[in-house]
N, C-alpha and C positions, 0 to 999 in steps of 0.2 A: 456399402456398395459391393456388387460382384464381383468389382474389377479391383476390391484393395482399398479403394476411396474411402475415406472416415466420412460420417455422415454428422450435422448437427442439427439437433431443431430444439426448438422453443413452444412450450405451450403454457397459456393462461390459467393457472389453477390458485381460484380464490382469489386475494386481493395480491396476489405475487403471482411467479413464474417458475414452469419446469424447465429446467435445460437438460438435454440427453445429447451425447457425445459417444461415437461408437469407436472409441479410439483411446485407448490405456494412455493418455495424455501422461498424466501425473507419474506414471511408472518410467514412462519415457526420459522425463525431464529430470526425472530423480536421479537417472545413469547418466546423466548428458554433465559433462564439466561445464560452465559456462552456460550453460542453458540457456539464459536470457540477453547473453551476450552478443549483439550485432543480428538479432531475428526477431521475427512478429508475435511470438509467442502470447508476449503477454499482453495483447488486443484481444484475445479471447476472453480473456479477466477482464480487462478492463470494458467490454463489451456488457459481460454478464453482472457488473457489480455498477455499472453506470446510474440505474435507477437509486441505489441508495448513497449517493454521493451528498446528497440534501441533508442527511443526517452527521454526517462527517465535519470534525471541524478543521482538518488540514487537507490538503490538495497537493499532491507532491510533482517533483519536475521530472522525474526520471524512473524508465522502467526497473533501473538497475536496485532501486530502493523498494522494499517494502514496508508501508507504515499503518500499524494496527494501531487502535485508538481504546483504551480501557477506562471507561466510567467510573469514579469512585464515590463511596456515601457521602462525602461533604463536599460534590459538585465539581471536584477539579477531574481532571482525565490524565490518566499514565499513556503516553507516546513512547509505543518503539519503531525505531526505524532500523530496518536491516539493509546492510548495503552488501548487494550480490556482486557488485564489481570491484573495480580498483580504489584505491582509497582517494577520496574526492571530495568536492564539498557539494551538495545537493541545497537546495531552495524547498522548503514546504510553505503556502500560500496559508493565512489562517483565518479563521472567520472573524467578522468584525467582535469586538468584545472579550476575545480571547487573548489572554498575555503568557509570558512564560514564567513558571513560579518555580521550580526547583529542577535542576541537574540532576539526575541520580545515577549516569554514566556517558561518556563522551565529548566530543566538541560539541556545543549547541549555542546560540545566540540567537537574539531578536533585535529585528529593526520594523518598528510599525507592523506590517501584517505579514511578513515576510519570517521565517525561521531559516536559519543555517544551520546544517548538522552535517559535520565530518567525521565518519565514522572511519575506521581502518578497515583495511579489504578484508571483506567476508565479516564483518564485525556489526555490531548496534551502537546506536547512542539511546538513552532512556532517559526521559524528561516528562514532568508535569507542564498544564496549563492550566489554568484558572481562569473563568470569568471576572473581568477588570470591572471593578467596584464605581 
C-alpha cells in the first residue's frame, strides 16, 4: 500500500491457490534472532498450508517446531522435527495406523497416537514412521 503496509492476497489457480505477499517476510525473519518466539508470524504459514494437512501424517503442537515429512519408497516416512526454541519436549499427534519405526537422531518416543520429541535448543530429531501391520 502507499502508506507502507504490506498487502496479502490469495487467488484460486487450477486445483490450488496462489498467495502473494508484498513484504519480504523471509528476508526479515532470516535476520531476526528468535523470529518465531512470542510472535504471530507462524500464523501466515499455518494459513497457507492449512489445506494440505489431510496429507500429513503428523500434527505439531508448537510454532517453535517445524516438521517435515519425507515419504520413502518402502512405504515408511522419515520425519525431521526442527526446534527453533529453547530445549524442551514437544508432542506430535500421529494419524491412526502409523507407528514409530526407527529413531535416527534425538530423543523420540511414542505413546498411542502421540509422539514426543525432545530436541536440544536449535537442533533436530529425525525418525521414521511406518504403517502398522
